[in-house]
C-alpha positions as CSV (number, residue, x, y, z in Angstrom):
1,M,-38.1,0.5,45.3
2,R,-34.7,1.9,46.3
3,G,-33.0,-1.5,45.8
4,T,-34.4,-1.8,42.3
5,G,-33.0,1.6,41.3
6,H,-29.5,0.6,42.5
7,F,-29.8,-2.7,40.7
8,L,-30.7,-1.0,37.5
9,L,-27.9,1.5,37.8
10,R,-25.4,-1.2,38.4
11,R,-26.7,-3.2,35.4
12,L,-26.5,0.0,33.2
13,A,-22.9,0.7,34.4
14,V,-21.9,-2.9,33.5
15,F,-23.6,-2.6,30.1
16,A,-21.9,0.8,29.4
17,A,-18.5,-0.7,30.4
18,G,-19.0,-3.7,28.1
19,A,-20.1,-1.4,25.2
20,L,-17.0,0.8,25.7
21,V,-14.7,-2.3,25.6
22,L,-16.4,-3.4,22.4
23,V,-16.0,0.0,20.8
24,L,-12.3,0.1,21.7
25,F,-11.8,-3.4,20.4
26,L,-13.5,-2.6,17.1
27,A,-11.5,0.6,16.7
28,G,-8.3,-1.4,17.2
29,L,-9.4,-3.9,14.5
30,G,-10.1,-1.0,12.1
31,A,-6.7,0.6,12.8
32,S,-4.8,-2.6,12.2
33,A,-6.8,-3.4,9.0
34,A,-6.0,0.1,7.7
35,A,-2.3,-0.4,8.4
36,A,-2.3,-3.8,6.8
37,G,-3.8,-2.6,3.6
38,N,-1.4,0.3,2.9
39,Y,0.4,-1.3,-0.1
40,E,-0.6,-2.1,-3.6
41,F,1.2,-4.4,-6.0
42,L,1.1,-4.6,-9.8
43,A,3.0,-6.5,-12.4
44,A,4.6,-4.6,-15.3
45,P,2.6,-5.2,-18.5
46,Q,5.7,-6.3,-20.4
47,T,5.1,-10.0,-21.1
48,D,8.7,-11.2,-20.9
49,L,9.5,-9.3,-17.7
50,N,8.8,-10.8,-14.2
51,R,8.8,-7.4,-12.4
52,V,6.3,-6.4,-9.7
53,F,5.9,-2.8,-8.6
54,R,5.0,-1.9,-5.0
55,L,3.2,1.3,-4.1
56,D,2.6,2.9,-0.7
57,R,-0.9,4.1,-1.2
58,S,-0.7,6.9,1.3
59,N,2.5,8.7,0.2
60,G,3.1,7.4,-3.4
61,E,6.5,5.7,-2.8
62,V,7.2,3.2,-5.5
63,G,9.7,0.3,-5.4
64,A,10.0,-2.9,-7.5
65,C,11.2,-6.5,-7.3
66,Q,11.8,-9.2,-9.8
67,Y,13.3,-12.7,-10.0
68,G,16.9,-13.0,-10.9
69,L,19.4,-15.8,-11.5
70,K,22.3,-16.3,-9.1
71,E,25.5,-17.7,-10.6
72,G,26.2,-21.2,-9.3
73,A,22.9,-21.5,-7.4
74,T,20.1,-23.9,-8.1
75,I,17.5,-21.3,-7.1
76,G,17.3,-17.6,-8.0
77,V,17.1,-14.5,-5.9
78,T,14.7,-11.7,-5.4
79,L,16.2,-8.5,-6.9
80,C,14.6,-5.4,-5.5
81,Y,15.0,-1.8,-6.7
82,P,14.6,1.0,-4.1
83,P,12.7,4.2,-4.8
84,G,14.9,6.7,-6.6
85,E,14.3,10.1,-8.2
86,G,10.6,10.9,-8.3
87,A,9.6,7.6,-6.7
88,R,10.3,8.4,-3.1
89,A,7.6,9.2,-0.6
90,G,5.7,12.4,-1.4
91,A,2.7,14.3,-0.2
92,F,0.1,12.4,1.7
93,S,-2.8,11.6,-0.6
94,E,-4.4,8.5,-2.1
95,Y,-2.3,6.8,-4.8
96,A,-2.9,3.8,-7.1
97,L,-0.9,1.9,-9.8
98,V,-2.3,1.4,-13.3
99,A,-0.7,-0.7,-16.0
100,S,-1.1,0.2,-19.7
101,R,-2.2,-2.6,-22.1
102,H,1.1,-2.2,-24.0
103,T,2.7,-5.6,-23.8
104,G,6.2,-4.1,-24.3
105,E,5.9,-1.5,-21.5
106,G,8.2,-2.2,-18.5
107,G,6.8,0.7,-16.4
108,V,3.5,1.5,-14.7
109,F,1.5,4.7,-14.1
110,R,1.3,6.1,-10.5
111,V,-1.9,8.1,-10.2
112,D,-3.0,10.5,-7.4
113,L,-6.7,9.7,-7.1
114,R,-7.4,13.0,-5.3
115,S,-5.7,15.4,-7.7
116,G,-5.7,13.4,-11.0
117,M,-1.9,13.8,-11.4
118,M,-0.1,11.0,-13.1
119,S,3.6,9.8,-13.3
120,I,5.2,6.9,-15.2
121,C,7.5,4.8,-13.0
122,F,10.1,2.4,-14.2
123,V,13.4,0.8,-13.2
124,L,16.3,2.9,-14.5
125,N,19.7,1.2,-15.3
126,E,18.8,-1.8,-13.1
127,T,19.5,0.4,-10.0
128,A,16.4,2.1,-8.8
129,V,12.8,2.9,-9.6
130,V,12.3,6.4,-11.0
131,C,9.1,8.3,-11.8
132,T,8.5,11.2,-14.2
133,P,7.3,14.5,-12.8
134,P,3.5,14.4,-12.1
135,A,1.3,15.9,-14.8
136,K,-2.4,16.1,-15.7
């Protein structure tokens, strides 16, 4: 009987070690998936503007990029606008971008899904993305 008990204990220890490795592996997958999905992208609703806004969902930072022509080149360039006033990283929360249905609107709404606060973000003077102060 004593040999059977040791055998069962060894089998249980191997099973527990395997389960621990599996749990750690799955936790690592979850962490990398969360880090990979931290950004949201949304095109401006303006129909003659090829601008896409980028949002960091965790801190609300907004940037934008668009296609631009380069003098003397056969292909264009990607023009990007960094976060400026009101568009830089803010308080940790859960943010999203929403486009209006106004076809002439070059900006997008940044919404804080936890507090309900909203800002309008747009490219100012072709230099940086700015956002209005949040309001409800």
